[in-house]
C-alpha positions in Angstrom: 10.5 6.2 8.7 13.4 3.8 8.0 15.7 2.5 10.8 17.7 -0.3 11.4 15.7 -3.4 12.2 18.0 -4.1 15.6 17.2 -0.3 16.7 13.4 -0.9 16.3 11.1 -0.8 18.9 7.7 -1.4 16.8 6.9 -4.8 15.4 5.1 -3.6 11.9 2.3 -5.7 10.5 -0.2 -5.4 7.7 -3.9 -5.2 8.3 -5.2 -7.5 5.7 -8.9 -7.5 6.7 -10.6 -3.8 6.5 -14.1 -2.2 5.4 -14.7 0.2 2.7 -13.4 0.6 -0.9 -9.5 1.5 0.0 -7.1 1.6 -2.8 -4.4 0.7 -0.4 -3.6 -1.9 2.5 -3.0 0.7 5.8 0.1 -0.2 7.8 -0.4 -0.4 11.4 1.9 -1.3 14.4 1.8 -3.0 17.8 3.8 -1.1 20.0 5.5 -2.5 23.3 8.6 -0.9 24.9 11.1 -3.6 26.7 10.8 -3.2 29.9 14.7 -2.7 30.5 14.1 0.7 28.7 14.3 2.7 31.7 16.1 5.4 30.4 14.9 6.0 27.0 15.9 9.4 25.2 15.5 11.0 22.1 17.2 13.8 20.5 15.0 17.0 18.8 14.3 20.7 18.7 11.4 22.1 20.3 9.2 23.7 17.9 8.8 27.4 18.2 12.1 27.7 20.5 15.3 29.5 20.0 16.8 26.4 19.0 14.8 25.8 16.2 15.3 29.2 14.9 19.2 29.0 15.1 18.8 25.4 13.3 16.7 27.1 10.4 19.5 29.8 10.2 22.3 27.7 10.2 20.4 25.5 7.3 20.0 28.6 5.1 23.7 30.0 5.7 25.5 26.5 5.5 23.3 25.7 2.5 24.1 29.2 1.0 28.1 28.4 1.0 27.5 25.2 -1.0 29.0 25.7 -4.4 25.7 25.8 -6.6 27.0 24.8 -9.8 24.6 22.5 -11.9 26.4 19.1 -11.1 27.1 17.0 -14.7 28.3 13.7 -13.3 27.3 11.1 -10.6 30.8 12.2 -8.8 29.7 15.7 -8.7 26.2 15.0 -7.5 27.2 12.6 -4.7 29.4 15.6 -3.6 26.8 18.0 -3.6 24.4 15.2 -2.0 26.8 15.0 0.8 27.6 18.8 1.4 23.9 19.4 1.9 24.0 16.4 4.2 27.2 17.6 6.1 24.9 21.4 6.7 22.0 19.4 8.1 24.2 16.6 10.1 26.1 19.7 11.6 22.9 22.0 12.5 21.3 19.4 13.8 24.3 18.7 16.1 24.8 22.1 17.0 21.0 22.8 17.9 19.0 19.5 19.2 18.9 18.1 22.8 18.5 14.8 24.2 15.2 14.7 26.1 14.0 11.9 28.4 11.3 10.2 27.6 9.4 8.8 30.8 5.9 7.5 31.5 
C-alpha cells in the first residue's frame, strides 16, 4: 500500500535476521496508534452488501460508457486512464461509508 508518510500510522522496518532459505527479505511493521486518535475512521464498502453490488454495477456501467478505441498517443492513454480513475472514484464515493474504528 502506498500512502503519504505524514498519514502513516505504521513505521516499517526490515527484518534482517531470518531463518531458512528465503529468496527475499520479509517486511514487518511495528504498529502503534497515537493516543490523540480517539475517533479513528475509515471508509469502506461491506463485503456482500447492497452497496458492494451497487459499486460493481456502477463500475461496469461507467467503464462501458468510456470510449474504448485503442489509444495511439501518450495523451490518449492519459485521457483513458483518467476516465477509468474517475469511474472508480465516483463509484467509491457514491457507495462507501465512513466507519468509526474503536478499541
